[in-house]
C-alpha positions in Angstrom: 44.5 224.6 237.3 48.0 225.4 235.7 49.8 222.2 237.1 47.3 220.0 234.3 48.0 222.6 232.1 51.4 221.4 232.6 51.0 217.9 232.9 48.8 217.8 229.3 52.0 220.2 227.7 54.5 217.5 229.0 52.4 214.7 228.2 51.7 216.4 224.4 55.9 217.1 224.3 56.2 213.3 225.2 53.7 212.0 223.0 55.0 214.3 220.3 58.7 213.4 220.4 57.6 208.8 220.8 55.7 210.0 217.2 59.1 212.0 215.4 61.6 209.1 216.5 59.2 206.1 215.8 60.5 205.7 211.9 63.6 206.3 212.5 63.6 203.1 215.2 61.4 201.1 212.8 63.7 201.8 210.4 67.2 200.6 212.2 65.6 197.1 212.1 65.4 195.0 208.6 63.9 191.8 207.8 65.1 188.7 209.6 66.0 186.2 207.6 65.3 182.7 207.7 67.2 180.3 205.4 64.8 178.0 204.0 63.7 174.2 205.3 64.3 172.6 202.6 68.0 173.9 201.8 70.6 171.6 202.5 72.2 172.7 206.1 76.0 173.4 205.1 77.6 172.1 208.7 76.0 168.4 207.8 77.3 166.0 205.7 75.3 165.3 202.2 73.2 162.9 202.2 73.3 159.8 200.7 72.8 159.3 196.9 73.5 162.7 196.1 76.6 163.9 194.8 79.9 163.8 196.1 80.4 167.7 196.8 83.6 168.6 193.7 86.3 171.4 194.9 88.4 172.7 192.5 91.1 170.0 191.6 94.5 170.9 194.0 97.4 169.1 192.2 96.3 171.4 189.2 96.2 174.6 190.9 99.5 173.2 192.9 101.6 173.0 189.7 100.2 176.2 188.4 101.1 178.0 191.6 104.6 175.9 191.3 105.1 177.2 187.7 103.9 181.0 188.5 106.7 180.7 191.6 109.2 179.5 189.7 108.4 182.9 186.9 108.8 185.1 189.8 112.1 183.5 190.8 113.6 183.9 187.0 112.0 187.4 187.5 113.9 188.3 191.0 117.5 186.7 189.7 117.4 189.1 186.7 116.9 192.3 188.8 119.1 190.7 191.8 122.0 190.5 188.5 121.0 193.8 187.0 121.2 195.6 190.4 124.6 194.2 191.2 125.5 195.6 187.1 124.3 199.0 188.5 126.4 198.9 192.3 129.4 197.8 190.5 129.0 200.7 187.6 128.4 203.5 190.6 131.6 205.2 192.5 131.8 203.1 195.9 132.0 207.0 197.8 129.2 208.7 196.3 125.5 207.8 196.9 123.6 205.4 195.6 121.4 207.1 192.7 117.7 207.1 192.3 117.4 204.1 190.2 119.4 202.1 192.2 116.9 202.6 194.8 114.2 201.9 192.8 115.0 198.9 191.4 116.1 197.5 194.8 112.3 198.1 196.2 111.1 196.1 193.0 113.1 193.3 194.5 111.4 193.6 197.9 108.2 193.8 196.3 109.0 190.6 194.4 110.2 188.7 197.2 107.3 189.6 198.9 105.0 188.0 196.4 106.9 185.0 196.2 106.9 185.0 199.9 103.2 185.2 200.6 102.4 182.8 197.0 104.5 180.2 198.9 103.0 180.4 201.9 99.4 179.6 200.3 
């Protein structure tokens, strides 16, 4: 008799555990999103009669990027000239001032921006 009670308690505990964890397991699954069968497939070329896909004007983007790079290079040149003046004014035996170090950091940051823009 104690064996059947033990089995009954074990089965009740297992059922209670399954019922307690079911909401957590079911909530982890999200709805399955399926594309519409009428939606155009982006992996296939456009169909005959469809308008040609129009992207951004690459020449206009290139001209704009080139103008931005020129402006940044001009700013970089001005910062380098200011840094050179500050270094020339300072004494060679003393340590560099904080403004010189900050100016050098600005130059590095701007040079990196120019490099990244030129890569893209």
